[in-house]
C-alpha positions, 0 to 999 in steps of 0.5 A, spaced: 905 777 438 898 779 436 893 779 441 887 776 437 886 774 430 880 778 427 875 773 423 875 776 416 869 771 414 863 773 410 859 773 417 864 777 420 864 782 415 857 783 415 857 784 422 862 790 421 858 793 416 852 793 421 856 797 425 858 801 420 850 802 418 849 804 426 854 810 425 849 814 421 844 813 427 848 812 434 844 810 440 843 815 445 848 816 451 846 814 458 840 810 457 842 803 455 843 799 461 846 799 468 852 803 466 852 810 462 857 810 456 862 814 460 861 809 466 862 803 461 868 807 458 871 808 464 871 801 466 874 799 460 880 804 460 882 803 468 883 795 468 876 793 469 875 789 475 882 791 478 880 798 478 879 800 485 886 796 487 890 799 481 888 806 481 883 809 486 889 810 491 893 815 487 886 818 484 884 819 491 891 822 493 892 827 487 885 830 489 887 832 496 889 840 497 896 838 498 897 836 490 893 843 488 897 847 483 902 852 487 903 859 483 909 863 484 914 858 487 921 858 485 924 852 481 928 850 488 921 851 492 918 846 487 923 841 487 922 841 495 915 841 494 915 834 490 919 831 495 914 833 500 909 830 496 913 823 495 912 822 503 905 823 502 905 818 497 909 813 502 904 815 507 898 812 502 902 805 501 901 799 506 908 796 504 913 800 499 916 793 498 910 790 495 909 797 491 916 796 488 914 789 486 907 790 483 908 793 476 901 795 475 901 799 481 908 803 480 905 804 473 898 807 475 902 811 480 906 815 475 899 815 471 895 819 476 901 823 479 904 825 472 899 831 470 899 834 477 907 834 479 912 831 473 918 831 478 914 827 483 913 822 478 921 822 476 922 821 484 917 816 485 920 812 479 927 813 482 925 811 489 920 805 488 922 802 482 930 803 481 932 803 488 927 799 492 925 795 486 933 793 485 933 790 492 927 786 491 930 783 484 937 782 488 938 780 495 934 785 499 933 780 504 940 781 506 939 789 507 935 793 512 931 797 508 927 800 514 930 807 513 928 807 505 921 804 507 919 809 512 922 815 508 927 817 513 932 816 507 930 817 500 933 812 495 936 814 488 940 811 482 946 812 479 947 809 472 949 813 466 955 818 466 957 824 463 961 820 457 956 814 457 948 815 456 945 810 451 952 806 452 952 806 459 954 799 458 961 802 457 961 806 464 968 807 467 966 808 475 969 802 478 968 798 485 975 795 486 975 789 491 979 791 497 983 784 499 985 787 506 978 788 508 973 784 503 970 791 502 970 795 496 973 802 493 969 806 489 972 811 485 971 816 479 977 815 474 976 821 470 971 827 469 967 823 464 965 818 468 962 822 473 955 820 474 950 824 470 944 827 472 941 823 478 937 827 484 943 827 489 943 834 492 941 835 499 934 837 497 929 832 500 933 830 506 938 824 507 939 820 501 943 813 499 944 811 492 945 804 488 951 806 484 952 802 478 960 800 477 965 795 474 967 790 479 974 790 479 978 784 482 985 783 482 985 788 476 980 784 472 973 787 470 968 782 472 962 786 469 957 792 472 954 791 479 950 795 483 953 798 490 949 801 496 952 807 497 950 812 503 951 819 500 949 824 505 946 825 512 942 831 516 949 835 515 951 834 508 954 830 503 959 824 506 967 824 505 969 823 498 963 824 495 962 830 490 956 833 488 955 839 483 948 841 481 947 841 473 944 848 470 936 848 469 933 844 464 926 843 460 921 841 464 919 839 471 924 841 477 928 835 479 935 836 483 939 833 477 946 833 479 953 831 477 956 826 482 963 823 483 967 819 488 974 819 490 976 812 493 970 811 497 970 805 502 964 800 502 963 794 506 962 787 503 955 788 504 954 794 499 954 789 493 948 787 491 948 780 488 943 775 485 944 769 480 947 773 475 953 775 479 955 772 486 962 774 489 965 768 493 970 770 500 976 768 495 974 773 490 971 769 485 965 771 481 960 766 479 954 767 474 948 764 471 949 769 465 954 768 460 957 775 459 959 782 462 954 785 458 948 781 460 950 782 467 950 789 466 943 788 463 940 784 469 943 789 474 939 795 471 933 790 469 929 795 473 929 800 467 924 795 463 919 797 469 921 804 468 919 804 461 912 802 463 912 808 468 914 813 463 909 810 458 904 811 464 905 818 465 905 820 458 898 817 457 895 820 464 898 827 461 895 826 454 888 824 457 889 830 462 890 835 456 885 832 452 880 833 457 882 840 458 882 842 451 875 838 449 872 842 455 875 849 453 872 847 446 865 847 448 865 853 453 869 857 448 864 861 443 866 865 437 862 869 432 858 864 427 856 866 420 850 869 422 850 876 425 850 876 432 850 868 432 855 865 437 858 858 436 862 853 440 869 852 438 867 845 438 862 846 432 868 847 427 870 840 424 877 844 423 877 844 431 873 837 433 877 833 427 884 834 430 881 833 437 878 827 435 884 824 432 888 825 438 882 822 442 883 816 438 890 815 439 889 817 446 885 811 447 889 806 443 895 808 447 891 807 454 889 800 451 896 798 449 899 800 455 894 796 459 896 790 455 903 791 455 903 792 463 899 785 463 905 782 459 910 784 463 907 782 470 906 775 467 912 774 463 916 768 464 924 767 462 922 764 456 918 770 453 922 775 457 926 778 451 920 778 447 916 782 452 922 787 454 922 789 446 914 790 446 915 794 453 921 798 449 917 799 443 910 801 446 914 806 450 917 810 444 910 810 441 906 812 447 911 818 449 912 820 442 904 820 441 903 824 447 908 829 445 904 830 439 897 830 443 899 835 448 902 840 443 895 839 439 891 841 445 895 846 447 894 850 440 887 848 440 886 852 447 890 858 444 894 863 448 890 861 454 894 854 453 900 858 455 899 860 462 902 855 467 896 855 471 892 852 465 897 846 466 898 844 458 904 848 457 908 844 463 905 837 461 908 838 454 915 840 457 915 834 462 914 829 456 920 831 453 924 828 460 919 821 459 921 821 451 929 821 453 928 817 460 930 810 461 933 810 454 932 815 448 926 813 444 930 813 437 936 809 440 931 804 443 927 803 437 933 802 433 935 796 438 928 793 437 928 794 429 935 790 429 932 785 433 926 784 429 930 784 422 935 779 425 931 775 430 923 776 429 919 771 425 917 774 418 910 777 418 906 773 414 903 776 407 897 775 403 892 773 409 887 778 406 886 774 400 884 778 393 882 785 395 875 786 392 873 793 389 866 792 394 871 791 400 868 796 405 874 801 407 871 802 414 871 794 415 875 794 422 878 787 420 880 789 413 883 796 416 887 791 421 889 787 416 892 792 411 896 795 417 899 788 418 901 788 411 904 795 411 909 792 417 911 786 413 912 790 407 917 794 411 920 788 414 921 785 407 924 792 405 929 792 410 931 785 410 933 786 402 937 793 404 941 788 408 942 783 403 944 788 398 949 792 402 956 791 401 959 786 406 965 788 411 962 794 413 957 793 419 955 800 420 954 801 412 950 795 412 946 798 418 945 805 415 942 802 409 937 798 413 936 802 419 930 807 416 926 801 414 927 798 420 924 804 424 918 803 420 917 796 421 918 798 429 913 804 428 908 799 424 908 794 429 907 799 435 901 801 431 898 794 430 899 792 437 895 798 439 890 797 434 889 789 437 889 792 444 884 797 442 879 791 438 880 786 444 878 791 449 872 794 444 870 787 444 869 787 451 864 793 451 857 791 453 853 798 453 851 799 446 853 806 446 860 805 449 861 799 444 859 804 438 864 809 440 870 804 441 869 801 434 868 808 431 874 811 435 878 804 433 876 805 426 878 813 426 885 810 429 886 805 423 884 809 418 889 815 420 895 809 420 893 806 413 893 813 410 901 813 411 901 807 407 896 807 401 902 808 396 905 801 398 898 798 399 896 800 392 902 798 389 901 791 392 894 790 390 892 790 397 888 797 396 884 799 390 884 806 387 877 807 389 879 805 396 885 811 396 880 816 393 875 814 398 879 814 404 878 822 406 871 821 405 870 815 410 875 819 415 870 825 415 864 820 416 867 817 422 869 824 425 862 827 424 859 821 428 864 822 433 863 829 434 857 829 438 860 825 443 867 828 445 864 830 452 863 823 453 869 820 451 873 825 456 868 824 462 871 817 461 878 819 463 875 820 470 879 826 472 879 828 479 873 834 480 878 837 485 883 838 479 879 840 474 876 845 478 882 849 479 884 849 471 881 855 468 880 852 461 876 846 464 871 851 467 874 851 474 877 857 477 877 863 473 884 865 470 883 872 473 884 869 480 891 868 479 893 875 477 898 878 481 894 884 485 900 886 488 903 889 482 897 893 479 898 896 472 900 903 472 894 908 470 895 914 465 
């Protein structure tokens, strides 16, 4: 589903051409009305009239001294610090259950905490979304949640197993109904069924978990349900529960463990029930969902909101990396072509061009995420499957693009970008967890690709009409239409591959179509991002901000089209002159945007307190972080 249909009439094209002519003489920044350009961009980036409610709490929180970078901590100390900060998050919340019910606030929490403490984002997502959120979605009224709301106990979530990650639906942990007591016996039948990498250590205080397990009634598998299981108290782990720390991994320090259960008895009320599955006193399961797999998906339905949270963390990290790199590009001076001349890095196209491409993508990611969060917050049972697919597609594209952006920013900052105190190296590593969390991106996209081939409406072709050689390549409506055509070309290609592959070999047929199916998903993600970008740009009232958004969107679309010029040319949707003119058009847009890079990152509204501690951003000098206790030897 697209956000809008662009008018490709003559009048619309005339307006686009007027916008293009403005590019040669962009209006000045800061003198256009009540808002400056940066203020208008901030307003549009951060939920407009809802900005204070959704974002201000978290932005203010991470501005505090408690969230400042702490050098010299061991991994265990960093983990403990993240749990301490989780309690500060809880103190800032009026009602944790309300937070768990609000996808906008949950996503915003990750957006603002991800760049100061990646582990905190992980712990917040587990406690508020997966743990408390699952109670909200099930039968939380039957349980006393006061210990978790007050953070006297931390909640965690145990789903995937050592042998079952992306195929968690095949998990083997069992919860067997005990007829004598009406309770359940939770058991890990073999080492491969150990719960893999939940945060179940003793760090952070007592914990309880929601454990996904197969409900077994008289030897019959009734599907996967969630069970509330106390794991530890102030003394240690409870009887029957074995927890072993996993070795260190890439990224932020979280207490990931292997966890198993040896005939742990649970009371009847440990089972979380809802319309997808209820257990009668006689041991009969009734369900509004027709299959065990669907019961499993409904039980872990909070994973969808978790994808939104991972995407939010990624856009927050991307914008932070861009803000640091752009500031550094203007502060760092190097030798110019004339003797004694010093020029900022930002003066060079080889430097600012790469950062502007990243900025265009970063803005597109943010606007797509806002659109997807709104769709999820307002979805109904009728469009749930479609919105879940959109959330999954957006998560894959956003987190992958975020990795590319942070890598680019780190490289553009040279060797100084490698130091942890400058933030960039840790931001890049933390994204690896987001890419894999809540479903590995590639597997998630393959599922979405299959749905788009077998159940998605065919993308219409030919709506651009005959392409004239006079068609302006910088016309936003034209560029958007080309990207839509690219999606339809790959969809047709994938469906042809399915039809022409031999019958009787499902894996072989899918192998023939899967590469093209992934291209369909990729094009669809970028098209959705472009539509969200265009819809937001249309709301800009400040002239400079409107010019910058249109130019950034144009740069974003030109880059996307560049990957499909062969197909578009072959289909007669572009002319040879369009293809030849693409590089020059991109260079023109970059030249128009280059003087405004600082404005574009000022709009990200990063807390001044955070930037003041980043040497690369013009804050505390790097030398302030050197270890004076161990001076270099002198000769």
